[in-house]
C-alpha positions as CSV (number, residue, x, y, z in Angstrom):
1,X,0.1,-16.8,13.1
2,X,2.7,-14.1,13.5
3,X,5.7,-13.6,11.3
4,X,8.9,-11.7,12.3
5,X,11.3,-9.9,10.0
6,X,14.7,-9.0,11.0
7,X,16.3,-6.0,9.3
8,X,20.0,-5.7,9.4
9,X,21.8,-2.4,9.0
10,X,24.8,-2.2,6.6
11,X,27.0,-0.8,9.4
12,X,28.7,-3.3,11.6
13,X,27.4,-1.7,14.8
14,X,23.8,-1.4,13.7
15,X,21.2,-2.9,16.0
16,X,19.0,-5.6,14.6
17,X,15.3,-5.0,14.9
18,X,12.6,-7.6,14.8
19,X,9.0,-6.8,13.6
20,X,6.3,-9.3,14.7
21,X,3.3,-9.1,12.3
22,X,-0.1,-10.0,13.6
23,X,-2.8,-12.3,12.2
24,X,-3.5,-12.5,8.5
25,X,-7.1,-12.9,7.2
26,X,-7.8,-14.3,3.8
27,X,-11.0,-13.8,1.7
28,X,-11.2,-16.6,-0.9
29,X,-12.5,-15.8,-4.4
30,X,-16.1,-17.0,-4.9
31,X,-15.6,-17.4,-8.6
32,X,-12.5,-18.1,-10.8
33,X,-9.3,-16.9,-9.1
34,X,-8.0,-14.2,-11.5
35,X,-6.3,-11.7,-9.1
36,X,-4.9,-11.5,-5.6
37,X,-4.7,-8.2,-3.7
38,X,-3.1,-7.6,-0.3
39,X,-5.2,-5.0,1.5
40,X,-3.6,-3.0,4.3
41,X,-5.4,-1.5,7.3
42,X,-4.9,1.9,8.9
43,X,-3.1,2.9,12.1
44,X,-4.3,1.0,15.1
45,X,-6.6,-1.3,13.1
46,X,-6.2,-5.0,12.1
47,X,-6.7,-7.2,9.0
48,X,-10.0,-8.6,10.3
49,X,-12.1,-5.4,10.0
50,X,-11.2,-4.9,6.3
51,X,-11.6,-8.6,5.4
52,X,-15.3,-8.2,6.3
53,X,-15.7,-5.1,4.0
54,X,-13.9,-6.7,1.1
55,X,-15.8,-9.9,1.4
56,X,-19.0,-8.0,0.7
57,X,-17.7,-6.4,-2.6
58,X,-19.0,-7.7,-6.0
59,X,-15.6,-8.9,-7.0
60,X,-15.9,-12.8,-7.1
61,X,-12.6,-13.3,-9.0
62,X,-10.3,-11.6,-6.4
63,X,-8.6,-13.3,-3.5
64,X,-8.0,-10.7,-0.7
65,X,-5.1,-11.1,1.8
66,X,-5.5,-8.8,4.8
67,X,-2.4,-8.9,7.1
68,X,-2.1,-7.2,10.5
69,X,0.7,-4.8,11.1
70,X,3.2,-5.2,14.0
71,X,2.4,-3.6,17.3
72,X,5.1,-1.0,17.9
73,X,5.6,2.5,19.5
74,X,4.4,5.2,17.2
75,X,5.9,8.7,17.4
76,X,2.7,10.6,16.4
77,X,1.0,8.9,19.4
78,X,3.8,10.0,21.7
79,X,5.4,6.6,21.6
80,X,2.2,4.7,22.5
81,X,2.3,1.2,21.0
82,X,-0.3,0.2,18.4
83,X,-0.5,-1.6,15.1
84,X,1.5,0.3,12.5
85,X,3.2,-0.6,9.2
86,X,6.0,1.8,10.0
87,X,6.8,4.6,12.5
88,X,5.4,8.0,11.7
89,X,5.9,11.4,13.3
90,X,3.1,12.9,11.1
91,X,0.7,11.5,8.6
92,X,2.2,13.2,5.6
93,X,5.3,13.0,3.3
94,X,7.0,15.8,5.2
95,X,8.0,13.7,8.2
96,X,11.2,11.7,8.5
97,X,10.9,8.3,6.8
98,X,11.2,5.1,8.8
99,X,13.0,3.2,6.0
100,X,13.6,0.1,8.2
101,X,9.9,-0.2,9.1
102,X,8.8,0.5,5.5
103,X,11.1,-2.1,4.0
104,X,10.2,-4.8,6.6
105,X,6.4,-4.3,5.9
106,X,7.0,-4.1,2.1
107,X,8.9,-7.4,2.3
108,X,6.2,-9.0,4.4
109,X,3.5,-8.0,1.8
110,X,5.7,-9.1,-1.2
111,X,6.1,-12.4,0.5
112,X,2.4,-13.1,0.3
113,X,2.3,-12.3,-3.4
114,X,5.4,-14.2,-4.3
115,X,3.6,-17.6,-3.8
116,X,0.6,-16.8,-6.0
117,X,0.1,-18.7,-9.2
118,X,1.9,-17.2,-12.3
119,X,-1.4,-16.6,-14.2
120,X,-2.9,-14.6,-11.3
121,X,-2.5,-10.8,-11.4
122,X,-1.3,-9.3,-8.2
123,X,-1.9,-5.9,-6.5
124,X,-1.8,-4.0,-3.2
125,X,-4.3,-1.6,-1.7
126,X,-4.9,0.1,1.6
127,X,-6.6,2.8,3.7
128,X,-4.8,5.6,5.5
129,X,-1.4,4.3,6.7
130,X,-2.2,1.2,4.7
131,X,-2.5,3.3,1.6
132,X,0.8,4.9,2.4
133,X,2.3,1.4,2.6
134,X,0.7,0.4,-0.6
135,X,2.2,3.4,-2.4
136,X,5.6,2.8,-0.9
137,X,5.4,-0.7,-2.4
138,X,4.5,0.8,-5.7
139,X,7.6,2.9,-5.7
140,X,9.7,-0.1,-4.7
141,X,8.1,-2.0,-7.6
142,X,9.0,0.8,-10.1
143,X,12.6,1.1,-8.7
144,X,13.0,-2.7,-8.7
145,X,14.4,-2.4,-5.1
146,X,13.5,-1.6,-1.5
147,X,14.9,1.4,0.2
148,X,17.7,-0.8,1.6
149,X,18.8,-1.7,-1.9
150,X,17.6,-5.3,-1.9
151,X,15.7,-6.4,-5.1
152,X,11.9,-6.0,-5.1
153,X,10.6,-9.3,-6.4
154,X,7.0,-8.6,-7.4
155,X,5.5,-7.2,-10.7
156,X,2.4,-5.3,-9.4
157,X,-0.5,-4.9,-11.8
158,X,-2.6,-2.4,-9.7
159,X,-2.2,-0.2,-6.6
160,X,-5.1,1.5,-4.6
161,X,-4.6,4.1,-2.0
162,X,-7.6,5.5,-0.1
163,X,-7.0,8.6,2.2
164,X,-3.3,8.1,2.3
165,X,0.1,9.8,1.6
166,X,3.4,9.0,0.1
167,X,6.4,8.0,2.3
168,X,9.8,8.1,0.8
169,X,8.8,10.8,-1.8
170,X,11.9,12.9,-1.4
171,X,14.3,12.2,-4.2
172,X,11.9,9.7,-5.8
173,X,11.9,11.4,-9.2
174,X,15.7,11.4,-9.4
175,X,15.9,7.7,-8.5
176,X,13.4,6.8,-11.2
177,X,14.8,9.1,-13.9
178,X,18.3,7.6,-13.8
179,X,16.9,4.2,-14.9
180,X,14.9,3.7,-18.1
181,X,13.6,0.4,-16.7
182,X,12.3,2.2,-13.5
183,X,10.8,4.9,-15.7
184,X,9.0,2.3,-17.8
185,X,7.7,0.4,-14.8
186,X,6.5,3.7,-13.2
187,X,4.7,4.8,-16.3
188,X,2.8,1.6,-16.8
189,X,1.7,0.8,-13.2
190,X,-2.0,1.6,-12.7
191,X,-2.6,3.5,-9.5
192,X,-6.0,4.7,-8.0
193,X,-5.9,7.4,-5.3
194,X,-9.0,8.8,-3.6
195,X,-9.4,11.3,-0.8
196,X,-12.2,13.1,1.0
197,X,-12.1,16.9,1.1
198,X,-13.0,17.0,4.8
199,X,-10.4,14.4,6.0
200,X,-9.3,15.7,9.4
201,X,-6.7,12.9,10.0
202,X,-4.8,12.8,6.7
203,X,-5.7,16.2,5.2
204,X,-6.9,16.4,1.6
205,X,-3.9,18.5,0.7
206,X,-1.7,15.5,1.6
207,X,-3.6,13.4,-0.8
208,X,-3.2,16.0,-3.5
209,X,0.5,16.3,-2.8
210,X,0.8,12.5,-3.0
211,X,-0.8,12.5,-6.5
212,X,1.5,15.3,-7.6
213,X,4.7,13.6,-6.2
214,X,3.8,10.4,-8.0
215,X,3.0,12.2,-11.2
216,X,6.2,14.2,-11.2
217,X,8.2,11.0,-10.5
218,X,6.8,9.5,-13.8
219,X,3.7,7.5,-12.6
220,X,1.6,8.3,-15.7
221,X,-1.2,5.8,-15.2
222,X,-2.6,7.6,-12.2
223,X,-6.3,8.3,-11.3
224,X,-7.0,10.7,-8.4
225,X,-10.6,10.8,-7.2
226,X,-12.0,13.6,-4.9
227,X,-14.9,13.0,-2.6
228,X,-16.6,16.2,-1.5
229,X,-17.5,16.5,2.2
230,X,-16.1,13.1,3.1
231,X,-13.9,12.6,6.2
232,X,-11.4,9.9,7.1
233,X,-13.5,6.9,6.2
234,X,-14.7,5.1,3.1
235,X,-18.2,5.4,1.6
236,X,-20.1,3.0,-0.7
237,X,-19.7,5.2,-3.8
238,X,-15.9,5.2,-3.3
239,X,-15.8,1.4,-2.9
240,X,-18.0,1.1,-6.1
241,X,-15.3,3.1,-7.9
242,X,-12.6,0.8,-6.5
243,X,-14.6,-2.2,-7.8
244,X,-15.1,-0.7,-11.3
245,X,-11.5,0.4,-11.5
246,X,-10.0,-3.0,-10.5
247,X,-12.4,-4.8,-12.8
248,X,-11.2,-2.7,-15.7
249,X,-7.5,-2.6,-14.9
250,X,-7.1,-6.3,-14.0
251,X,-9.4,-7.4,-16.9
252,X,-11.7,-9.3,-14.5
253,X,-14.6,-11.3,-15.7
254,X,-17.9,-9.4,-15.2
255,X,-19.0,-8.9,-11.6
256,X,-21.7,-11.3,-10.6
């Protein structure tokens, strides 16, 4: 089932863009449903491949929602169309930000979480461009609004970013510092970042910079894990760390 989001510019002459999201894969909890996490794939991937990985994790109390990004032209690929949460000229925080694409995807993700039961803790995680999207959602949660100013409706309890970067980082600290509520939300939101030192797609320095930018902006509950000699992929020890971190942060019943 595909969903489309229309984003409307504030100017009267702004064109309206529609984003068609691909198929969503859901992994049901095998035990008591205590948490729901939307997990986001990387550039050119889809929700199915990650749903298979997540299903194998020893986290019986988590429901995983794995959406598929819209297929769209991507600048870093010379305009070649593939699945992407937003347009990117480079896989770092130094490129121009595609606010429209970021907000459309963040709203799509928030939409899944808005219908979860009130006693279920919710979070977002992702790999590569999916990690970038998860971290953008974390900043929207702290600010209480999307980049376009619309209110962000979800109170996130955990955010995981593997091998990613931080879109929308410029001016983030100033936006958070002017609001005591935003500063409080930023300081209390648990974030786990991890990055391999030999990543040749999203360089390790981009992961380090992402952790610094979040820390400077007031995200105090931040863990940054380094994996020596690891490239742009996940390894079992990293996923074990994710499991342990989520179990602790979300107060999940013991892994069985």
